[in-house]
Each structure stands twice: as C-alpha cells, then as structure tokens.
C-alpha positions in Angstrom: -103.5 -89.2 40.3 -101.8 -86.3 42.4 -99.4 -87.2 45.4 -101.9 -86.4 48.0 -104.5 -88.9 46.7 -101.6 -91.5 46.4 -100.4 -90.9 50.2 -104.0 -91.7 51.4 -104.4 -94.7 49.5 -100.9 -95.9 50.5 -101.9 -94.7 54.5 -105.4 -96.5 53.9 -103.6 -99.7 52.7 -101.6 -100.1 55.6 -104.0 -99.7 58.0 -106.3 -102.2 56.1 -103.2 -105.1 55.3 -100.8 -104.0 57.6 -102.3 -103.0 61.2 -105.5 -101.7 62.0 -104.5 -99.6 64.6 -102.5 -97.6 61.9 -103.9 -94.0 62.2 -104.5 -92.8 58.4 -104.1 -89.5 58.7 -100.6 -89.6 61.0 -99.6 -92.0 58.5 -100.5 -89.6 55.7 -98.9 -86.5 57.8 -95.9 -88.6 57.7 -95.3 -89.5 54.5 -96.2 -86.0 53.1 -93.6 -85.0 55.5 -90.8 -87.5 54.4 -92.1 -86.6 50.5 -91.0 -83.1 50.8 -87.3 -84.2 52.0 -86.7 -87.7 50.3 -88.8 -88.2 47.5 -90.8 -91.3 47.4 -91.6 -93.5 45.0 -95.4 -93.4 45.8 -96.7 -95.7 42.8 -94.1 -98.2 43.5 -94.8 -98.1 47.4 -98.9 -98.4 46.5 -98.6 -101.5 45.3 -95.7 -102.7 47.5 -95.6 -106.2 49.0 -96.6 -105.9 52.5 -93.7 -106.5 54.2 -91.6 -103.7 52.4 -94.7 -101.4 52.9 -94.3 -102.5 56.5 -90.8 -101.3 57.0 -91.4 -98.0 55.2 -94.4 -97.0 57.2 -93.0 -98.4 60.6 -89.4 -96.8 59.9 -90.9 -93.5 58.8 -92.7 -93.3 62.0 -90.0 -94.2 64.5 -87.4 -92.5 62.5 -89.0 -89.2 61.6 -88.3 -85.8 63.8 -91.6 -84.3 63.7 -90.1 -80.7 64.6 -87.4 -81.2 61.6 -89.1 -82.8 59.1 -86.3 -84.8 58.4 -85.6 -88.9 58.8 -83.0 -89.6 61.5 -80.4 -92.5 62.4 -79.6 -93.2 59.0 -83.1 -94.5 58.3 -83.9 -94.9 54.4 -86.9 -95.7 52.8 -87.2 -98.7 50.3 -89.2 -96.7 48.4 -86.8 -93.4 48.3 -86.4 -92.2 44.9 
C-alpha cells in the first residue's frame, strides 16, 4: 500500500474513532508534511491504540509549523521512525 493511501486511512480512522470533528483533509496534509521531515511508521500508526494515535494526531496538529513544515516545541510523535 502506498504512503498516501495509508495516511488517508489513518486520517479517516482518527475522525471515526477519536473525534468526529477531525478534518480528514487537514490531518492528511499534516501527516504527509511531517512524514517528509520526520518519517513516520505509518503501518504501526494505522493500527495504534487510540490513545497513542490521538497523541500523535493532536500533537502534530498543535506543533506543526505550517509555513516551514517542521515540528516545534520539541514535539516528537510516538510513531516517528
């Protein structure tokens, strides 16, 4: 499965299982950008326990600088490679 398809599945899972207010497109874009700078273990993230997935989804959303594409404030996703 290619990375984009996996990221879409992760974003949809976050919306369905964590918070229905999560925007799938925004989450896809955030994860894609982070994956370029700090590769993520996407296969593990897709199957992650919900609390750990929520940590990464919300943490990335909060700490991703949309202009630079870099994570700030020393945030490191649990599913970073």
